[in-house]
TIRO-2110 file (N, C-alpha, C; in Angstrom, 1 decimal):
// TIRO-2110
0.8, -1.2, 0.0, N, 1, A
0.0, 0.0, 0.0, CA, 1, A
0.9, 1.2, 0.0, C, 1, A
0.7, 2.1, -1.0, N, 2, A
1.4, 3.3, -1.1, CA, 2, A
0.9, 4.4, -0.2, C, 2, A
1.7, 5.3, 0.3, N, 3, A
1.3, 6.4, 1.1, CA, 3, A
1.5, 7.6, 0.2, C, 3, A
0.4, 8.3, 0.0, N, 4, A
0.4, 9.5, -0.9, CA, 4, A
0.6, 10.8, -0.1, C, 4, A
1.6, 11.5, -0.5, N, 5, A
1.9, 12.9, 0.0, CA, 5, A
1.1, 13.9, -0.8, C, 5, A
0.9, 13.6, -2.0, N, 6, A
0.1, 14.4, -2.9, CA, 6, A
-0.6, 13.5, -3.9, C, 6, A
-1.8, 13.9, -4.3, N, 7, A
-2.6, 13.0, -5.2, CA, 7, A
-3.4, 12.0, -4.4, C, 7, A
-3.9, 11.0, -5.1, N, 8, A
-4.7, 10.1, -4.4, CA, 8, A
-4.9, 8.8, -5.2, C, 8, A
-5.1, 7.7, -4.5, N, 9, A
-5.6, 6.5, -5.1, CA, 9, A
-7.1, 6.6, -5.1, C, 9, A
-7.6, 7.1, -6.2, N, 10, A
-9.0, 7.4, -6.3, CA, 10, A
-9.9, 6.2, -6.1, C, 10, A
-9.6, 5.1, -6.5, N, 11, A
-10.4, 3.9, -6.3, CA, 11, A
-10.5, 3.6, -4.8, C, 11, A
-9.4, 3.7, -4.1, N, 12, A
-9.4, 3.4, -2.6, CA, 12, A
-10.2, 4.5, -1.9, C, 12, A
-10.1, 5.7, -2.3, N, 13, A
-10.8, 6.8, -1.6, CA, 13, A
-12.3, 6.6, -1.9, C, 13, A
-12.7, 6.3, -3.1, N, 14, A
-14.1, 6.1, -3.4, CA, 14, A
-14.6, 4.9, -2.6, C, 14, A
-13.9, 3.8, -2.5, N, 15, A
-14.3, 2.7, -1.7, CA, 15, A
-14.5, 3.0, -0.2, C, 15, A
-13.6, 3.9, 0.3, N, 16, A
-13.8, 4.4, 1.7, CA, 16, A
-15.0, 5.2, 1.8, C, 16, A
-15.3, 6.0, 0.8, N, 17, A
-16.5, 6.8, 0.8, CA, 17, A
-17.8, 5.9, 0.8, C, 17, A
-17.7, 4.8, 0.0, N, 18, A
-18.9, 3.9, 0.1, CA, 18, A
-19.1, 3.3, 1.5, C, 18, A
-18.0, 3.0, 2.1, N, 19, A
-18.0, 2.4, 3.5, CA, 19, A
-18.7, 3.4, 4.4, C, 19, A
-18.2, 4.7, 4.3, N, 20, A
-18.7, 5.7, 5.2, CA, 20, A
-20.2, 5.9, 5.0, C, 20, A
-20.7, 6.0, 3.8, N, 21, A
-22.1, 6.1, 3.5, CA, 21, A
-22.8, 4.9, 4.0, C, 21, A
-22.3, 3.7, 3.9, N, 22, A
-22.9, 2.5, 4.5, CA, 22, A
-23.0, 2.5, 6.0, C, 22, A
-22.0, 3.1, 6.6, N, 23, A
-22.1, 3.2, 8.1, CA, 23, A
-23.2, 4.1, 8.5, C, 23, A
-23.5, 5.1, 7.7, N, 24, A
-24.7, 5.9, 8.0, CA, 24, A
-25.9, 5.1, 8.0, C, 24, A
-26.1, 4.2, 7.0, N, 25, A
-27.2, 3.3, 7.0, CA, 25, A
-27.3, 2.4, 8.2, C, 25, A
-26.1, 1.9, 8.6, N, 26, A
-26.1, 1.0, 9.8, CA, 26, A
-26.6, 1.8, 11.0, C, 26, A
-26.1, 3.0, 11.2, N, 27, A
-26.5, 3.8, 12.3, CA, 27, A
-28.0, 4.1, 12.3, C, 27, A
-28.6, 4.3, 11.1, N, 28, A
-30.0, 4.5, 10.9, CA, 28, A
-30.8, 3.3, 11.4, C, 28, A
-30.2, 2.1, 11.0, N, 29, A
-30.8, 0.9, 11.5, CA, 29, A
-30.8, 0.7, 13.0, C, 29, A
-29.7, 1.1, 13.6, N, 30, A
-29.5, 1.0, 15.0, CA, 30, A
-30.5, 1.9, 15.7, C, 30, A
-30.7, 3.1, 15.2, N, 31, A
-31.6, 4.1, 15.7, CA, 31, A
-33.0, 3.5, 15.7, C, 31, A
-33.4, 2.9, 14.6, N, 32, A
-34.7, 2.3, 14.5, CA, 32, A
-34.9, 1.1, 15.5, C, 32, A
-33.9, 0.3, 15.6, N, 33, A
-34.0, -0.8, 16.6, CA, 33, A
-34.1, -0.3, 18.0, C, 33, A
-33.3, 0.7, 18.4, N, 34, A
-33.4, 1.3, 19.7, CA, 34, A
-34.8, 2.0, 19.9, C, 34, A
-35.3, 2.7, 18.9, N, 35, A
-36.6, 3.3, 19.0, CA, 35, A
-37.7, 2.2, 19.3, C, 35, A
-37.6, 1.1, 18.6, N, 36, A
-38.5, 0.0, 18.9, CA, 36, A
-38.4, -0.5, 20.3, C, 36, A
-37.2, -0.7, 20.8, N, 37, A
-37.0, -1.2, 22.1, CA, 37, A
-37.5, -0.2, 23.2, C, 37, A
-37.2, 1.1, 22.9, N, 38, A
-37.7, 2.1, 23.9, CA, 38, A
-39.2, 2.2, 23.8, C, 38, A
-39.8, 2.0, 22.7, N, 39, A
-41.3, 2.0, 22.6, CA, 39, A
-41.9, 0.9, 23.4, C, 39, A
-41.3, -0.3, 23.3, N, 40, A
-41.7, -1.4, 24.1, CA, 40, A
-41.6, -1.1, 25.6, C, 40, A
-40.5, -0.5, 26.0, N, 41, A
-40.3, -0.2, 27.4, CA, 41, A
-41.4, 0.8, 27.9, C, 41, A
-41.7, 1.8, 27.0, N, 42, A
-42.7, 2.8, 27.3, CA, 42, A
-44.0, 2.2, 27.7, C, 42, A
-44.4, 1.1, 27.0, N, 43, A
-45.7, 0.5, 27.3, CA, 43, A
-45.6, -0.4, 28.5, C, 43, A
-44.5, -0.5, 29.1, N, 44, A
-44.3, -1.4, 30.3, CA, 44, A
-43.7, -0.7, 31.5, C, 44, A
-43.5, 0.6, 31.4, N, 45, A
-42.9, 1.3, 32.5, CA, 45, A
-43.4, 2.7, 32.5, C, 45, A
-43.9, 3.2, 33.7, N, 46, A
-44.4, 4.5, 33.8, CA, 46, A
-43.7, 5.3, 34.9, C, 46, A
-43.9, 6.6, 35.0, N, 47, A
-43.4, 7.3, 36.1, CA, 47, A
-42.3, 8.2, 35.7, C, 47, A
-41.7, 8.9, 36.6, N, 48, A
-40.7, 9.9, 36.4, CA, 48, A
-39.4, 9.3, 35.8, C, 48, A
-39.0, 8.2, 36.4, N, 49, A
-37.8, 7.5, 35.9, CA, 49, A
-38.0, 7.1, 34.4, C, 49, A
-39.2, 6.6, 34.1, N, 50, A
-39.4, 6.2, 32.7, CA, 50, A
-39.4, 7.4, 31.8, C, 50, A
-40.0, 8.5, 32.2, N, 51, A
-39.9, 9.7, 31.4, CA, 51, A
-38.5, 10.2, 31.2, C, 51, A
-37.7, 10.1, 32.2, N, 52, A
-36.3, 10.5, 32.1, CA, 52, A
-35.6, 9.6, 31.1, C, 52, A
-35.8, 8.3, 31.2, N, 53, A
-35.2, 7.3, 30.3, CA, 53, A
-35.6, 7.7, 28.9, C, 53, A
-36.9, 7.9, 28.6, N, 54, A
-37.3, 8.3, 27.3, CA, 54, A
-36.6, 9.6, 26.8, C, 54, A
-36.6, 10.5, 27.7, N, 55, A
-35.9, 11.8, 27.3, CA, 55, A
-34.4, 11.6, 27.0, C, 55, A
-33.8, 10.8, 27.8, N, 56, A
-32.3, 10.5, 27.5, CA, 56, A
-32.2, 9.9, 26.2, C, 56, A
-33.0, 9.0, 25.8, N, 57, A
-32.9, 8.4, 24.5, CA, 57, A
-33.1, 9.4, 23.4, C, 57, A
-34.1, 10.2, 23.6, N, 58, A
-34.5, 11.2, 22.6, CA, 58, A
-33.2, 12.1, 22.3, C, 58, A
-32.5, 12.5, 23.3, N, 59, A
-31.3, 13.3, 23.1, CA, 59, A
-30.2, 12.6, 22.5, C, 59, A
-30.0, 11.3, 22.9, N, 60, A
-29.0, 10.5, 22.3, CA, 60, A
-29.3, 10.1, 20.9, C, 60, A
-30.6, 9.9, 20.6, N, 61, A
-31.0, 9.6, 19.2, CA, 61, A
-30.5, 10.7, 18.3, C, 61, A
-30.7, 12.0, 18.7, N, 62, A
-30.3, 13.1, 17.9, CA, 62, A
-28.8, 13.1, 17.6, C, 62, A
-28.0, 12.7, 18.7, N, 63, A
-26.6, 12.7, 18.5, CA, 63, A
-26.2, 11.6, 17.5, C, 63, A
-26.8, 10.4, 17.7, N, 64, A
-26.5, 9.3, 16.8, CA, 64, A
-26.9, 9.6, 15.3, C, 64, A
-28.0, 10.2, 15.2, N, 65, A
-28.5, 10.6, 13.8, CA, 65, A
-27.6, 11.7, 13.2, C, 65, A
-27.1, 12.6, 14.0, N, 66, A
-26.2, 13.6, 13.5, CA, 66, A
-24.8, 13.0, 13.1, C, 66, A
-24.4, 12.0, 13.9, N, 67, A
-23.2, 11.3, 13.5, CA, 67, A
-23.3, 10.6, 12.2, C, 67, A
-24.5, 10.0, 12.0, N, 68, A
-24.8, 9.3, 10.7, CA, 68, A
-24.8, 10.3, 9.6, C, 68, A
-25.4, 11.5, 9.8, N, 69, A
-25.4, 12.5, 8.7, CA, 69, A
-24.0, 12.9, 8.4, C, 69, A
-23.2, 13.1, 9.4, N, 70, A
-21.8, 13.5, 9.1, CA, 70, A
-21.0, 12.4, 8.4, C, 70, A
-21.2, 11.2, 8.7, N, 71, A
-20.5, 10.1, 8.0, CA, 71, A
-21.0, 10.1, 6.6, C, 71, A
-22.3, 10.3, 6.3, N, 72, A
-22.8, 10.3, 5.0, CA, 72, A
-22.1, 11.4, 4.2, C, 72, A
-22.0, 12.6, 4.8, N, 73, A
-21.4, 13.8, 4.1, CA, 73, A
-19.9, 13.5, 3.8, C, 73, A
-19.3, 12.9, 4.8, N, 74, A
-17.8, 12.6, 4.6, CA, 74, A
-17.7, 11.6, 3.5, C, 74, A
-18.5, 10.6, 3.4, N, 75, A
-18.5, 9.5, 2.4, CA, 75, A
-18.7, 10.1, 1.0, C, 75, A
-19.7, 11.0, 0.9, N, 76, A
-20.0, 11.6, -0.4, CA, 76, A
-18.8, 12.5, -0.8, C, 76, A
-18.2, 13.2, 0.2, N, 77, A
-17.1, 14.1, -0.1, CA, 77, A
-15.9, 13.2, -0.7, C, 77, A
-15.7, 12.0, -0.1, N, 78, A
-14.7, 11.1, -0.6, CA, 78, A
-14.9, 10.7, -2.0, C, 78, A
-16.2, 10.4, -2.3, N, 79, A
-16.6, 9.9, -3.6, CA, 79, A
-16.5, 11.1, -4.7, C, 79, A
-16.9, 12.3, -4.3, N, 80, A
-16.8, 13.4, -5.2, CA, 80, A
-15.3, 13.8, -5.5, C, 80, A
-14.5, 13.8, -4.4, N, 81, A
-13.1, 14.0, -4.7, CA, 81, A
-12.4, 13.0, -5.5, C, 81, A
-12.8, 11.7, -5.3, N, 82, A
-12.2, 10.6, -6.1, CA, 82, A
-12.6, 10.8, -7.5, C, 82, A
-13.8, 11.1, -7.8, N, 83, A
-14.3, 11.3, -9.2, CA, 83, A
-13.6, 12.5, -9.8, C, 83, A
-13.4, 13.6, -9.0, N, 84, A
-12.6, 14.7, -9.6, CA, 84, A
-11.2, 14.4, -9.9, C, 84, A
-10.6, 13.5, -9.0, N, 85, A
-9.2, 13.1, -9.3, CA, 85, A
-9.1, 12.2, -10.5, C, 85, A
-10.1, 11.4, -10.7, N, 86, A
-10.1, 10.5, -11.9, CA, 86, A
-10.3, 11.4, -13.2, C, 86, A
-11.1, 12.4, -13.1, N, 87, A
-11.3, 13.3, -14.2, CA, 87, A
-10.1, 14.1, -14.5, C, 87, A
-9.4, 14.6, -13.5, N, 88, A
-8.2, 15.3, -13.7, CA, 88, A
-7.0, 14.5, -14.2, C, 88, A
-7.0, 13.2, -13.8, N, 89, A
-5.9, 12.3, -14.2, CA, 89, A
-6.2, 11.9, -15.7, C, 89, A
-7.4, 11.9, -16.1, N, 90, A
-7.7, 11.5, -17.5, CA, 90, A
-7.4, 12.5, -18.5, C, 90, A
-7.1, 13.7, -18.1, N, 91, A
-6.8, 14.8, -19.1, CA, 91, A
-5.4, 14.9, -19.4, C, 91, A
END
């Protein structure tokens, strides 16, 4: 594996971009699974502690979703830069 000080291995960077976009999808799946689990808990637990638990997840869900959005943006940036590198190298 070469280490690039300038330029890029466009195929490798594009593949990394695909992985990052895929991780966003995985995080979305995790959020949905946790939402389902928390909903089941909600129907079986009431009171102040239960409300705090629900609120904690709501805040954490936003953090996880934001991380997924950032991974998606990073992945797309990798793919865009790789395509630009391929186009520049072709001329």
